[in-house]
NUZA-388326 format. One record per residue (C-alpha): x, z, y; residue number from 0; residue in one letter. Coordinates in Angstrom, 1 decimal, padded with zeros to 4 digits. Layout:
<pts>
pt u=X; w=Z; v=Y; pos=NUM; code=A
...
</pts>
This chain:
<pts>
pt u=-003.6; w=015.6; v=-028.2; pos=0; code=M
pt u=-004.4; w=012.6; v=-030.5; pos=1; code=D
pt u=-004.0; w=009.5; v=-028.3; pos=2; code=A
pt u=-005.7; w=007.3; v=-030.8; pos=3; code=T
pt u=-009.1; w=008.9; v=-030.9; pos=4; code=K
pt u=-010.4; w=007.6; v=-027.6; pos=5; code=F
pt u=-010.9; w=003.9; v=-028.3; pos=6; code=Y
pt u=-012.1; w=001.8; v=-031.3; pos=7; code=T
pt u=-009.8; w=-000.9; v=-032.8; pos=8; code=K
pt u=-011.7; w=-003.7; v=-031.1; pos=9; code=R
pt u=-011.6; w=-001.9; v=-027.8; pos=10; code=E
pt u=-007.9; w=-001.5; v=-028.0; pos=11; code=E
pt u=-007.5; w=-005.2; v=-028.8; pos=12; code=K
pt u=-009.5; w=-006.0; v=-025.7; pos=13; code=A
pt u=-007.5; w=-003.5; v=-023.7; pos=14; code=N
pt u=-004.1; w=-004.8; v=-024.6; pos=15; code=W
pt u=-005.1; w=-008.4; v=-024.2; pos=16; code=I
pt u=-006.3; w=-007.9; v=-020.7; pos=17; code=T
pt u=-003.1; w=-006.3; v=-019.5; pos=18; code=H
pt u=-001.0; w=-008.9; v=-021.4; pos=19; code=L
pt u=-002.8; w=-011.3; v=-019.2; pos=20; code=L
pt u=-001.8; w=-008.9; v=-016.4; pos=21; code=G
pt u=001.8; w=-009.3; v=-017.2; pos=22; code=I
pt u=001.5; w=-013.1; v=-016.9; pos=23; code=M
pt u=-000.3; w=-012.7; v=-013.5; pos=24; code=I
pt u=002.4; w=-010.3; v=-012.3; pos=25; code=A
pt u=005.1; w=-012.9; v=-013.3; pos=26; code=I
pt u=003.4; w=-015.8; v=-011.6; pos=27; code=V
pt u=002.4; w=-013.8; v=-008.6; pos=28; code=G
pt u=006.0; w=-012.5; v=-008.1; pos=29; code=T
pt u=007.4; w=-016.1; v=-008.5; pos=30; code=Y
pt u=005.0; w=-017.5; v=-005.8; pos=31; code=L
pt u=005.8; w=-014.6; v=-003.4; pos=32; code=L
pt u=009.5; w=-014.6; v=-003.8; pos=33; code=T
pt u=009.6; w=-018.4; v=-003.6; pos=34; code=A
pt u=007.8; w=-018.2; v=-000.3; pos=35; code=K
pt u=010.3; w=-015.6; v=001.0; pos=36; code=S
pt u=013.2; w=-017.7; v=000.0; pos=37; code=I
pt u=011.8; w=-020.8; v=001.7; pos=38; code=V
pt u=011.4; w=-018.8; v=004.9; pos=39; code=H
pt u=014.8; w=-017.1; v=004.3; pos=40; code=Q
pt u=013.3; w=-013.7; v=004.9; pos=41; code=N
pt u=015.4; w=-011.0; v=003.1; pos=42; code=I
pt u=012.9; w=-008.2; v=003.8; pos=43; code=W
pt u=010.0; w=-010.2; v=002.4; pos=44; code=A
pt u=012.1; w=-011.0; v=-000.7; pos=45; code=L
pt u=012.9; w=-007.3; v=-001.2; pos=46; code=L
pt u=009.3; w=-006.2; v=-000.6; pos=47; code=A
pt u=007.9; w=-008.9; v=-003.0; pos=48; code=F
pt u=010.5; w=-008.0; v=-005.7; pos=49; code=L
pt u=009.5; w=-004.3; v=-005.5; pos=50; code=I
pt u=005.8; w=-005.3; v=-005.7; pos=51; code=F
pt u=006.5; w=-007.5; v=-008.6; pos=52; code=G
pt u=008.4; w=-004.8; v=-010.4; pos=53; code=F
pt u=005.5; w=-002.4; v=-010.0; pos=54; code=G
pt u=003.0; w=-004.9; v=-011.4; pos=55; code=M
pt u=005.2; w=-005.8; v=-014.3; pos=56; code=F
pt u=006.0; w=-002.2; v=-015.3; pos=57; code=V
pt u=002.4; w=-001.1; v=-015.1; pos=58; code=C
pt u=001.0; w=-004.0; v=-017.1; pos=59; code=M
pt u=003.7; w=-003.7; v=-019.7; pos=60; code=L
pt u=003.3; w=000.0; v=-020.1; pos=61; code=A
pt u=-000.5; w=-000.4; v=-020.5; pos=62; code=S
pt u=-000.1; w=-003.3; v=-023.0; pos=63; code=T
pt u=002.3; w=-001.4; v=-025.2; pos=64; code=L
pt u=000.2; w=001.8; v=-025.1; pos=65; code=Y
pt u=-003.0; w=000.0; v=-026.1; pos=66; code=H
pt u=-001.2; w=-002.2; v=-028.7; pos=67; code=Y
pt u=000.7; w=000.5; v=-030.6; pos=68; code=V
pt u=-001.4; w=002.5; v=-033.0; pos=69; code=Q
pt u=001.2; w=005.0; v=-034.4; pos=70; code=T
pt u=-000.2; w=008.4; v=-033.1; pos=71; code=P
pt u=003.1; w=009.9; v=-032.1; pos=72; code=K
pt u=004.4; w=006.8; v=-030.4; pos=73; code=T
pt u=001.0; w=006.1; v=-028.8; pos=74; code=K
pt u=000.9; w=009.7; v=-027.4; pos=75; code=S
pt u=004.3; w=009.2; v=-025.7; pos=76; code=L
pt u=003.3; w=005.7; v=-024.4; pos=77; code=L
pt u=000.2; w=007.3; v=-022.9; pos=78; code=R
pt u=002.4; w=009.3; v=-020.5; pos=79; code=H
pt u=004.3; w=006.1; v=-019.5; pos=80; code=F
pt u=001.0; w=004.2; v=-019.1; pos=81; code=D
pt u=-000.4; w=006.8; v=-016.7; pos=82; code=H
pt u=002.9; w=007.3; v=-014.9; pos=83; code=G
pt u=003.2; w=003.6; v=-014.3; pos=84; code=S
pt u=000.0; w=003.6; v=-012.3; pos=85; code=I
pt u=001.9; w=005.7; v=-009.6; pos=86; code=Y
pt u=004.6; w=003.1; v=-009.7; pos=87; code=V
pt u=002.2; w=000.2; v=-009.2; pos=88; code=L
pt u=000.5; w=001.9; v=-006.3; pos=89; code=I
pt u=003.7; w=002.8; v=-004.5; pos=90; code=A
pt u=005.1; w=-000.7; v=-005.1; pos=91; code=C
pt u=001.9; w=-002.3; v=-003.8; pos=92; code=S
pt u=002.6; w=-000.8; v=-000.4; pos=93; code=Y
pt u=006.0; w=-002.6; v=-000.1; pos=94; code=S
pt u=004.8; w=-005.9; v=001.4; pos=95; code=P
pt u=002.6; w=-004.0; v=003.8; pos=96; code=F
pt u=005.2; w=-001.4; v=004.9; pos=97; code=T
pt u=008.4; w=-003.5; v=004.7; pos=98; code=L
pt u=007.0; w=-006.6; v=006.3; pos=99; code=I
pt u=004.0; w=-005.9; v=008.5; pos=100; code=L
pt u=004.8; w=-002.4; v=009.6; pos=101; code=L
pt u=008.6; w=-002.3; v=009.3; pos=102; code=R
pt u=009.2; w=-002.7; v=013.1; pos=103; code=N
pt u=006.2; w=-000.5; v=014.1; pos=104; code=E
pt u=008.2; w=002.7; v=014.7; pos=105; code=G
pt u=007.8; w=005.3; v=012.0; pos=106; code=I
pt u=004.8; w=003.7; v=010.4; pos=107; code=W
pt u=006.5; w=001.3; v=008.1; pos=108; code=G
pt u=009.4; w=003.3; v=006.7; pos=109; code=W
pt u=007.4; w=006.6; v=007.0; pos=110; code=G
pt u=004.6; w=005.3; v=004.9; pos=111; code=L
pt u=007.0; w=003.7; v=002.4; pos=112; code=F
pt u=008.9; w=007.0; v=001.9; pos=113; code=V
pt u=005.6; w=009.0; v=001.8; pos=114; code=L
pt u=004.0; w=007.0; v=-001.0; pos=115; code=V
pt u=007.2; w=007.1; v=-003.1; pos=116; code=W
pt u=007.4; w=010.9; v=-002.7; pos=117; code=I
pt u=003.9; w=011.2; v=-003.9; pos=118; code=I
pt u=004.5; w=008.7; v=-006.7; pos=119; code=A
pt u=007.6; w=010.5; v=-008.0; pos=120; code=L
pt u=005.7; w=013.9; v=-007.8; pos=121; code=T
pt u=002.8; w=012.4; v=-009.7; pos=122; code=G
pt u=005.1; w=011.0; v=-012.4; pos=123; code=I
pt u=006.7; w=014.4; v=-012.7; pos=124; code=G
pt u=003.3; w=016.2; v=-013.2; pos=125; code=F
pt u=002.2; w=013.4; v=-015.5; pos=126; code=N
pt u=004.9; w=014.4; v=-018.0; pos=127; code=F
pt u=004.4; w=018.0; v=-017.3; pos=128; code=G
pt u=001.3; w=020.1; v=-016.6; pos=129; code=T
pt u=-001.5; w=017.7; v=-016.0; pos=130; code=L
pt u=-003.9; w=016.9; v=-018.9; pos=131; code=K
pt u=-003.6; w=013.5; v=-020.4; pos=132; code=A
pt u=-007.0; w=012.5; v=-019.2; pos=133; code=N
pt u=-007.3; w=014.7; v=-016.1; pos=134; code=S
pt u=-009.8; w=013.9; v=-013.4; pos=135; code=H
pt u=-007.3; w=015.3; v=-011.0; pos=136; code=L
pt u=-004.9; w=012.6; v=-011.9; pos=137; code=K
pt u=-007.6; w=009.9; v=-011.3; pos=138; code=T
pt u=-008.3; w=011.4; v=-007.9; pos=139; code=A
pt u=-004.6; w=011.4; v=-007.1; pos=140; code=S
pt u=-004.5; w=007.7; v=-007.8; pos=141; code=Y
pt u=-007.4; w=007.0; v=-005.4; pos=142; code=V
pt u=-006.1; w=009.3; v=-002.7; pos=143; code=L
pt u=-002.6; w=007.7; v=-002.9; pos=144; code=M
pt u=-004.2; w=004.3; v=-002.5; pos=145; code=G
pt u=-006.1; w=005.5; v=000.6; pos=146; code=M
pt u=-003.1; w=006.9; v=002.4; pos=147; code=I
pt u=-003.0; w=003.5; v=004.1; pos=148; code=I
pt u=-005.9; w=004.7; v=006.3; pos=149; code=L
pt u=-003.5; w=006.9; v=008.3; pos=150; code=I
pt u=-001.9; w=003.8; v=009.6; pos=151; code=A
pt u=-005.1; w=001.9; v=010.1; pos=152; code=I
pt u=-004.7; w=001.6; v=013.9; pos=153; code=R
pt u=-001.2; w=000.1; v=014.0; pos=154; code=P
pt u=-002.1; w=-002.0; v=011.0; pos=155; code=S
pt u=-005.0; w=-003.6; v=012.9; pos=156; code=I
pt u=-002.9; w=-004.0; v=016.0; pos=157; code=E
pt u=000.0; w=-005.8; v=014.3; pos=158; code=I
pt u=-002.3; w=-007.9; v=012.1; pos=159; code=A
pt u=-004.3; w=-009.0; v=015.2; pos=160; code=A
pt u=-001.1; w=-009.9; v=017.1; pos=161; code=S
pt u=000.1; w=-011.9; v=014.1; pos=162; code=M
pt u=-003.3; w=-013.5; v=013.6; pos=163; code=N
pt u=-003.5; w=-012.3; v=010.0; pos=164; code=C
pt u=-006.5; w=-010.0; v=009.9; pos=165; code=M
pt u=-007.3; w=-011.7; v=006.6; pos=166; code=D
pt u=-004.4; w=-009.8; v=005.1; pos=167; code=V
pt u=-006.1; w=-006.5; v=005.8; pos=168; code=L
pt u=-009.4; w=-007.9; v=004.5; pos=169; code=L
pt u=-007.8; w=-008.7; v=001.1; pos=170; code=W
pt u=-006.0; w=-005.3; v=001.0; pos=171; code=I
pt u=-009.4; w=-003.7; v=001.5; pos=172; code=L
pt u=-011.0; w=-005.9; v=-001.2; pos=173; code=I
pt u=-008.3; w=-005.0; v=-003.6; pos=174; code=G
pt u=-008.7; w=-001.3; v=-002.8; pos=175; code=G
pt u=-012.4; w=-001.6; v=-003.5; pos=176; code=I
pt u=-011.7; w=-003.2; v=-006.9; pos=177; code=F
pt u=-009.3; w=-000.4; v=-007.7; pos=178; code=Y
pt u=-011.8; w=002.3; v=-006.6; pos=179; code=I
pt u=-014.6; w=000.9; v=-008.6; pos=180; code=V
pt u=-012.3; w=000.6; v=-011.6; pos=181; code=G
pt u=-011.3; w=004.2; v=-011.2; pos=182; code=A
pt u=-015.0; w=005.2; v=-011.4; pos=183; code=I
pt u=-015.3; w=003.3; v=-014.7; pos=184; code=F
pt u=-012.1; w=005.0; v=-015.9; pos=185; code=Y
pt u=-013.4; w=008.4; v=-015.1; pos=186; code=A
pt u=-016.6; w=007.7; v=-017.0; pos=187; code=L
pt u=-015.0; w=006.0; v=-019.9; pos=188; code=A
pt u=-017.2; w=007.5; v=-022.6; pos=189; code=K
pt u=-018.9; w=004.3; v=-023.9; pos=190; code=R
pt u=-017.3; w=001.5; v=-025.8; pos=191; code=E
pt u=-015.5; w=-001.1; v=-023.7; pos=192; code=F
pt u=-015.8; w=000.9; v=-020.5; pos=193; code=I
pt u=-012.0; w=001.1; v=-020.4; pos=194; code=H
pt u=-011.9; w=-002.7; v=-020.9; pos=195; code=F
pt u=-014.0; w=-003.1; v=-017.8; pos=196; code=I
pt u=-011.7; w=-000.7; v=-015.9; pos=197; code=F
pt u=-008.8; w=-003.0; v=-016.9; pos=198; code=H
pt u=-010.7; w=-006.0; v=-015.5; pos=199; code=L
pt u=-011.1; w=-004.3; v=-012.1; pos=200; code=F
pt u=-007.4; w=-003.4; v=-012.1; pos=201; code=V
pt u=-006.6; w=-007.1; v=-012.6; pos=202; code=L
pt u=-009.0; w=-008.1; v=-009.8; pos=203; code=F
pt u=-007.4; w=-005.5; v=-007.5; pos=204; code=G
pt u=-003.9; w=-006.6; v=-008.3; pos=205; code=M
pt u=-004.7; w=-010.3; v=-007.7; pos=206; code=M
pt u=-006.4; w=-009.4; v=-004.4; pos=207; code=S
pt u=-003.2; w=-007.7; v=-003.3; pos=208; code=H
pt u=-001.0; w=-010.6; v=-004.4; pos=209; code=I
pt u=-003.1; w=-012.9; v=-002.3; pos=210; code=Y
pt u=-002.9; w=-010.4; v=000.6; pos=211; code=A
pt u=000.8; w=-010.4; v=000.3; pos=212; code=A
pt u=001.0; w=-014.2; v=000.2; pos=213; code=F
pt u=-001.0; w=-014.4; v=003.4; pos=214; code=L
pt u=001.5; w=-012.3; v=005.4; pos=215; code=I
pt u=003.2; w=-014.6; v=007.9; pos=216; code=P
pt u=007.0; w=-014.8; v=007.5; pos=217; code=L
</pts>
């Protein structure tokens, strides 16, 4: 499949610039989060924030490279890394939530952490295998993976209420809404600059989850 035929040159410029900005946001966000964990001497928070930061950086870097490179063969390969890195971002975004808020809530914290990584690794495997490069099934899998958090909604509300940090859940929800709206634009990316709009919603979602992570009491 020709990976260069989907976007015009000016679209691609807008696409890679937005996620180059995303790399900067990921770096700054990771710095602020890890600095907070160090100040509070919280090793679990440090680990969770580093994992989260890694996911953001990898996803933004993969996207930037994919949209920047124009050599068809290289671009086709980078397309797989770009789509696979979305699974990494989603799984890593769960880390502050599962390894800090829910870590001591029985099976919820570690169970959810392991579950999302199993799904992520499976998705990455299919991404390099049988799924079509622009499969709607792949888009649906991103959304469903992000919504797995709903199975832990009750313990999440209970622990957030006890820690007086319901705003954390609010910003997780806001970020999720940004991602879902972005996914809709992605699925309908037939007109010029629609993919650019998808990128903007990804950035809004990512920033919302950075803020949610920063609000978690340590």
